[in-house]
N, C-alpha and C positions, 0 to 999 in steps of 0.2 A: 469410858469410850475405848473400844479395842483399837489396837494399833494395826494399821494396814501397811504391809511391806511397801517400801518406796517404789519397787518396780510395778506395783499394781495401781499406782496413782494414775489418773488421767493426765495427759499433757497439760502443762500450765496454760491458763487462758491468755496470759500476755503473749506467748509465742503464737497462738492461733490468731489473736487479735493483730499481732505484728504482721503476720502473713497477709491477713485480710487488708490491713492498711496499705501494705506495699502493692497488693493487687489493685486496689482502688486508685492508688497513686499512678500506677502504670497505665491503667485505663484512662484516667483523666489526662495524662500527658499525651497519650495517643489520640484521644478525641480532640485535644487542643491542636495537634499537628494536622489532623484532618480538617479542622475548622480554618486553620491558617491556609491550607491548600485551597479551600473553597474561596476564601477572600482573595487569594493571589490570582485565581482564574476568573473571578467574578466579572472584572471589567470587560472581558472578551465574549461573554455569553450571548450578547446581543448582536455579534458580528454577522456578516453575510455568509451565504453559501459561496464556495469558491471552486474554481477549476473542475476537478473530477466530480465534485458534488453535483454539478449540473447534469451531465449525461447519466451518471449512476443512480442519482436520487431524485432530483427535481423534475426532470422531464418524464421519466417513467411513472413517478408518483402522481404527477399532474394528469397523465393519461389515465391512470387507474381511478383517481378520485373524481375525474370528470366523466367516468363511465365508458371511456373509449377502449379500455382493456380490462382484463381480469387481474385480481390480486396475485393469482398463481403465475401469471405472465410476469409480473413485477419481481416476484421472489425467485423464479427459476430462469428468468431471461437475462440475468447479468452475466457478462463475459469478461469480468475483470481478471479471472484466473481460471485454470482448467477445471477446478472443482465447483465453480459457480458461487461459492461463498454464501450458501443458502441461509445459514443462521444469521449472518450479518444483515442480509436482505430482509429477513423476517423482522429483525429489530427495527429497521427503517420503516417497514410497513406498519409496525405497531405504533411508532411515533406519528406517522402520517395519518393513520386512522383516528388517532385520539386528538391530535392538535393541529392537523393540516400541515401546511408548509411554513409555519412560523419557525424561525431558526433556533431561538433560544431553547425550546424543549429538546431539540436534537442535541445541542451542545451540552445542555444540562445532563442528559443521559450519558454522554461521553464523559463528563466530569464524574458522575456517579461510578462509572466503570473504572475510572482512574483511581478513585478512592478505594474501590474494591481490590484492584490489583496491588495497590500499596499495602493494604492490610494483609493480603496473602503473602507478599514479600516478607513482611514482618514475622508472620507466623512460620513461614518456611525457614527463614534465617535463624529464628529463635531455636528451632530444633537442631539445625545443622551446626550452629556455632557452639552449642553445648559439647559437641564432639571435637571442637577445634583446640589444639594444644596451646595456641597463643591467645585465643579470645574467649575460652570457656568461662573464665572468671567473671567476665562482663559481657556474656553472650547476649542477654536480652537488651542491654544498653547499646551494644554495637549493632544489633539487628534493627533497633528502633532508629538509630542515627542513619544507617544506610537507607532504610525505607523512607525516612524523612527527606534525605537528600534526593532520592529518586523521585519522590512525589513533587518536590518543590523546584526541581531544576528547570530553568527556562527552556531547555531543549525540548521539553515535553509539550510546550505550547502548540507546536505545529502538528502534534498528534491529537491532543485533547480538543482543540478548537477548530480543527479541520474535520468536518463531520464524517466524510467518507473513511477517515482513518479509524473509525470504530471497528473496521475490519481487523486492523492490527491490534486494537485494544481487546476485542473479544477473543481473538486468538491467544493473546498474552494471558488473559484471565484464565482460560481453560488450560493453557500450558502450565501455569503456576499451580492450578488445582491438580493437574497430573503429576507434577513434580512433588507436591505435598503428599499425594497418595503414595508415590514411590518411597519417599522418606519414611512415612508412617509404616508402610508395609515392610520396608527393610528393617526398621527398628523392631517391629513385632516379630519378624522372622528371626532376628538375632536373639530376641528374648524367648524364643521357643513357642510363641503364640501363633501357631501355623494357620488356624482358621481365620483369625483376624488379619493375618498377613495376606492370605489368599483373597479375601474380599478387596483389599486395597490394590494388590498387584494384578489380579486377574479380572477384576470388574471395574473398579473406579478409574484406575489408570488408563486402560484401553478406551473406556467410555469418554473420559475427558480429552484424550488424544483425538478421537474422532470428532468431537465437538470443536476442538481447536482447529482442526483441518477444515471443518465445515464453515468456519469463520474466515480463515485465510490459510493459504497453503503452508505458511511458516509453521503451522501446528505439526507438520510432519517432522520437525526437528526434535520433538519430545524424546525419542529414544536416544539421540545423540546427547542431549542435555542430561538425561538420566545416567548415561555412561560417564559423563564428567563428574557428577556427584558421587557415583560409585567409586571412581578412582581417587577422588579427593578425600572422602570421609569414611568410606566403608572398606577400603583396601589398603589400609595403612599398616597392617600387621596381622599376625596369626590370631590375636585376640579379637580382631574385628569380624571374623567369620562366624557363621552359625555353629553352635556347639553340638548338634546332633546330626547323624547321617541323613535322616529324612529332611531336615531343614536345609542341609547342604545340597541335597539333590533337588529340592524345590527351587533353591536359588539358581543352580546351574541351568535348570530347564527354563526358568523365567528369563535369565539373561540371554540364553540362546534364542528363545522365541521372540522376545520383545526388543532386544537390543541388537544382537549379532545378526539375526535373520533380516530384519528390515534394512539395516545398513548394507548388508551384502546384496539384497535384492535391488536396492537403490543404485548401488555401484554398478551392478551388472546391467541394469536397465540403461544407465547413462552411457556405458561402454557399447552396448548393443544397439542403442538407438541415438546416435549422436545428432541426427536430424531434429530430435525433440527440442534441442536448444540451439544447434548451429543454424537452423533455418531462420531463426529469429534475427540473426545478424544481417539478413538480406534487407531488413528495414532500418538498419543503423548505419551511421557514418563512421563507426569504428569497428575494428575486427575483434575477435575473441582474444587475440594476443594483446591488442591495445587495451582492452578492458582489464585483463589480468595484470597488466602493468599499471593501470590507473587506480585500481581499487586499493592497493596498499597506501597510496597517498590519501584516498578518501578515508580509509580507516584511521590513519594518523590524524587527519583533520577532525574526525569525530572525537577521538581521544582528547585532542587539544581543546575543543569547545566544551567537553565534559569537565575537564580539569580547570579551565579558565573560561567561563561563559562570556561570550561576546554578543550580548543581547541584540545590538543593532544589526549585526550581520546575519543573525539567525532568520530562518523563514523558509518560504517555498521557492524563492527565486534562485535556485542553485543550478540552473541550466547553463551557467557560464563556467562551470567547473571544467578545466582544460583536460584534453585527452593526452595520455602519455604515449609518445610515438617511439620511445626507446628508453634504455636505462638512464640516459643522461639528457633526455628531452621530455620534460624538464629535468634538471639535475636532482630535484627532490625525490624523483622516482627511486633512484638507487638508495638514497638515505632512508626512505620510508621502508623499503624491503629489508634493509639491514636492521633497522630499528625493530621491526616486527619480529624478525628472526631471533634477535637477541632476547626479546621479551618472551617469546615462546620457549626458547631453550632454558632461560632462567627459571621459568615457572615449572618446567619438568624437573629440573635439578632440585627445586625446593618443594616438590610435591609432598613429601612426608613431613618436612619440617614446618612448612607454611602452607597448609592445604587450602586456606582461603585465597591465597594469592594464585595458586594453581587453578582452583575452581573458577575464580573471577576471570582470569585470563581466558580460559577456554569457554566459559559461558559467553564471553564477548565474541570470540572468533566463531564458535559454533552457531551463535545467534545470527551471525551474518553469513552463514554457509550457503543460503539460497540467494539472498538479495545482493550480495557483494562478491559473487564468485563468477561462475562460467555463464550464467544465464543472461540473455541480451536485454537487460533492463537499463534504464538510465543510470548514469554513473554515480549520482550522488543524491541522496534524500535524507533529511534529518530523522524523519519518522522511522527509519529502519533501525534506529537505536532505542526504540521504546523498551524492549526487553533487554537487548545486549548491553545497554548502559548500566544495568544492574551489575554486570560482570566487572566493569571498570571500578565502580565504587566498592565492590566486595574485594577486589584485588588490592586496592589502596588500603582498606581496613586491615587486610591480612598483613601487609608490609608494615603498617604502623604498629600492629600488635606484636610483631616480631622485633621491631627496632626500638620501640619506646622503653622496654625494660632496661636497656643499656643506659638510658638517660634518667631513669626513674630515681636511682639512688643519689643523684646529684641535686635533687630538689626535695624540700620538706613535704610531708604528706599533705598538709593543708594547702600548700601552694600548688601542688599538683592538681588537687581536686578543683580548686578555684580556677586555675588556668584552663583546665580541660572543660569545665562547665561554661566558662566565658567564651572559649573558642567555639564550642558547639552551638551555643545560643546565637552568637554573632554570625556564624556560618549559615544557620537556618534562616535567620532574619534577612541576611543579604540575599540569599537565594529567593526567598519569598518576595522581596522587594523587586529583584530583577525580573521575576516571573510576572508580577503585577504590572510592571512597566511594559513588558512585552505583550501581555494580554490587552492592555489598553490600546496598543497599536492595532491589534487584531479586532478591535471593536468596530472599525469602519474599513470599507474597501479602499477608500481614498488613502487612509493612513498606511495600509499595507503596501499599496502600489507606490506611494511617494517614497517611503523608506526603502522599498525594493530597488527603485531606480537610483536612489542615492548611494546605497551600499553595494549594489551590483550593477554598475554602469554598462555592462555588456550583456545583461540578461534580456533575452528576447521576451520572456513572459512578463517581466516587470514593465517593459516598455509598451507591450501590447495592452496591458491593463491600464496603464496611464493614458494611452491613446483613447481607449474606450471611455474613460472618465472625461477626457477633454471633449469628446464628441457629445457626450450626454449633457455637458454644460455649454454646448454650442461654441466651441473654440476649434473649428476644423483646421485652421491654418497652423496652429501649434501642433496639432496631431500630424499634419502633413510634414512638418519640419522633422518631427521625431522619426517618421517613416523613412524620410530621405536619409537620416543618419543611420538607420538600421541597415540600409543597403551596403554599408561599409563595415559592418560588424564582421569579425573573423568567423562567426558561426554561420555555416551555409543555410541553416534553417531560418536564421534571422533575415537573410536576404530573401528567401522564398516568401516568408510572411509579409515582409515589407512590399515586395513586388505585387502580390495579389491585393493587399490592402490599399495600396496607392490607387490602383485602377478602381477598386470597389468604392473608395472615397470619391474619386472623380465622378463616377457614374451616379452615385447616391446624391452628391451635392449639386453637380452641374449637369447631369444627364449626358455627359460627353467625356472622353479621355483623349490623350494624345498618343502619337506613335512611340514616343520615348518610353512612356510607362508600359505600353503594350509590349514593347521590345524587351523590357525587363523580364516580363513573364516568358517570352519566347526563349530567353537565354536559359530557362530551366529545362528545356528539351535536351535530353541526353544525360541529365543528372539523375542521381539516385533520389527517389522520392521519399519524403518523410511525412510525419503527421502534420508538420507545418504546411506542406504542399496540399495535403488532404483538406485541412480546415480552411485554408485560404481559397482553394479551388471550389469547394462546396459553397462557401460564403458568397463568392462572386457569381458562381453559377446560379444559385437561388435568386440572387438579385436580378440577373438577366432573364430568368423565367418570369419575373414580375414586371419588368420594365425594359424598354430599349435603351441603348447607350450608344451615342454617336462615336465612332472610332473603334468600337468593338461589338460586333453582332453576336447573337447567341450561337449561330452556326460557326462563326470564326473562332469563338472561344472553345466550342466543342471540338473543333479540329485541332486546336492547340493541345487540349487535354488528350486527344487521341494520339498525337505525336509524342507527348510527354510519357504516356504509359507504354507506348510501343518501344520507345528508345531508352527506357530507364535501366534495362538490363536486370530486372528483378523478377522474382517468381510471380506468376499471375495471381496466386492466392494471397500475396501481400496486401494488407488492408488498403493502403493508399492506392494501389493499382486497381483493384476491382471496384472500389467505391468511386474513383475518379472516372473510370469507364462507365459506370452507371450514371454518373453526373452528365457525361458527354451524351449518353443515350437519351436522357431526358431532354437535353437541349436540342438535339437533332429532332426528336419527336415533336417538340413544341413548334418547330418550323416545318413539320411535315416531311422531313427527310427520314422516312421510316426505315428504309433499307439500311442506312447508316446507323440508325438507332438500334435496329436488330443486331447488327454486327457488334456494336459495343456492349449491348446487354448480354449477347451470347458469349462473348469473351469473358465478361465478368462472371456469368453463371458457370461456365465450364472450368473456371479456376478451382472449383471445389471448396473455396473458402467463403463464398458470398452468402449473404443473408437470403432466406427464402423469398423476401420481398422482391429480389431481382428476378427470380423465376416467375413469380406472379406477374410482374411487369412484362417479361418476355412473352408469356402466354397472351397477354393483352395485345402486344405488338403483332404477334402472329395472327391473331384474330382480325386485327385491323387491316392487314394486307390480304386476308382470305386464305392463309396458309394453314388449313385445318389439319393436314398431315403432321406438321411440326408440333401442333398443339397436342395431338394424340400421343406423340412420342414424349413430349416434355411433361405433360400433365401428371403422369404417375410419379415421375422423379420429384416434382415439386411437392406433391401430396406427401410423399415419403419424408421429405425434408422438414415439413412443418409439424412441430410437436402439437399434441392435443391441447396443451395449455396456451399455445400461441394464438390467442383469440384474434389479434389484429390481422395477422396474415391469413388465418382461416376465413375471417369475414371478408377480407379483400378478395381472396380467390373466389369465394361464393358469389360475391358481387359481380366480378368479371364474367364468370360462367353464366350467371343468371341473365346478365345484360345481353350477351351474345346469343344465348338460347332463345330469349324472347324475340330478338331481332331476326333470328333465323326462322322462327315460326311465322312471324308476320310477313317476311319476305317470300315465304313459300306458299302463301294462300293462292290457290288457282294455278299458278305457273311457277315452278321452282326458280326459273330465271338463272342468270349467271352468278358467279361468286361475287361477294361484296367487293366493291372497289376500294383501293387503298384510301385510308383516312386517318385522322388523328385518333390515337387510342383513347379508351374511356378514362377520364379523370387523370390525375397526377399521382403516381404511386410513390413519390419520393419520400 
């Protein structure tokens, strides 16, 4: 047998088998983590629809599935954000079409998306940590642990089990795909594979960004997140740049077009159009300055619950988060600002030495750049951390990878391995257990509300939910007691909700109310109106449209709403203003005060922010009083405002026009006669 030179031998089978074994072991461990995640969230999959699920999913889906509207109306008719979140609405439509309004398929879909996001985090970090000077030796292990912590952390319960937050999940999913495309493209560019890089950077990355934005507006942060990754792992030295002139030119063009240009356009737009975000403060009880003072405290609170999960206090009832009125009001405001500033500066100073710490820090801050900055959103929500929480875990991993080598030599190798393995397993199990406990609370509305009231004793939302539960089990006196307590909460919105609901409860239960409770509502005149005023006013108004209530007539309540909206000092296009004016119009029309009804509907319509349904109703009112000239002026405006897919308003307008056209034809047989006398308009367009 002739001798073969050693270099011509095939690689030994044990090596190939060893690699295959390690691959299968890694896959088995990852599947075990995914299975553990499913088990942790499983108790909450049968929980109810909550809060924003009702107006965004349940009501419009019910309308579509019952044939009262078209599926296009459901998909394109959402106003949660300026871009409509079409992709998210399509996913809800798919759920509704296949399983109806049963909650667990919606939540199971959310859980599947959560597993997909976790897997993408693992794949993304596996690539990035190979480039990390501190973590490259254990890159895959570190990536798996970070992804596991992210998947199993109890803070994710309020995103995964809150159906409407699929919007945040889908946006995160496509954002992660975009970041993965960026990393693969940059690595291909650095290796000189220009065609492969072009596919990733110029096709898949922009496509995934658009899909992320079509899910939720936070997808617009992709260029900013790409910039963080570029600075952390691809700008650490001369050897990190592409090695050919063509590749360097391609990189410069890409960075200019996809990162620098979008950030510059965004900054210019915000500077040139401050009304885009400042006008929203017209509907808030805090100013932009107070929000910017409050958000550092919110961010520090997020970091605190990410580092030390406090399961019982987690959840949706965070409307009790106090506003910062100054650097020392409360004192934690100043400390939060200083703490965040030190964190930021330290991450910049350690960018080259500990890139994972730098990247994690800025992934967290940039991930909050929309929802925790200048825009007039509510101050605090846990689900805003769905993607940014990854940054905190990555930053901690970077610091540990930097610090642990100094302790490594003090322990035997076997002890280090055992200690690390035990700590990792214990941490994962504890997180999974905490999430399972939290998920079990989310299995029932009663459990969510009870814990909310207990952990957030000043939360308006928690108390309103508990009140509704008490009413469903026929305990109105206990509900009334809670409403009386809410009148004394520091939150003005709690007072508004309690004032309206006390009168509503009186009218619903007894058919009468007293002057004291009506007086509570009258005290709202001259105050800034909030969503609590809108929901309370519409709830009471709809009841008065159905039944009479001694002590408060429909006309009297309409007059209170008229005074509230006139003296609130807010823009007419503010949602509570135009909708409460519309409510007042319907109440006036119900009692045949048509001129007052026209006045309120006209004010709502002229605001420029009203739904086309208001215009349709105003046409109805003009017809009812015989004002055909106003109909001729208004009709083209309303038709222009109703999109083709808005079948409900299209059909309602056609119904009104057909009714009055038929009436006009029948009244003009033989002798045209006088104009129609004032009367109640056709139907109720509310």
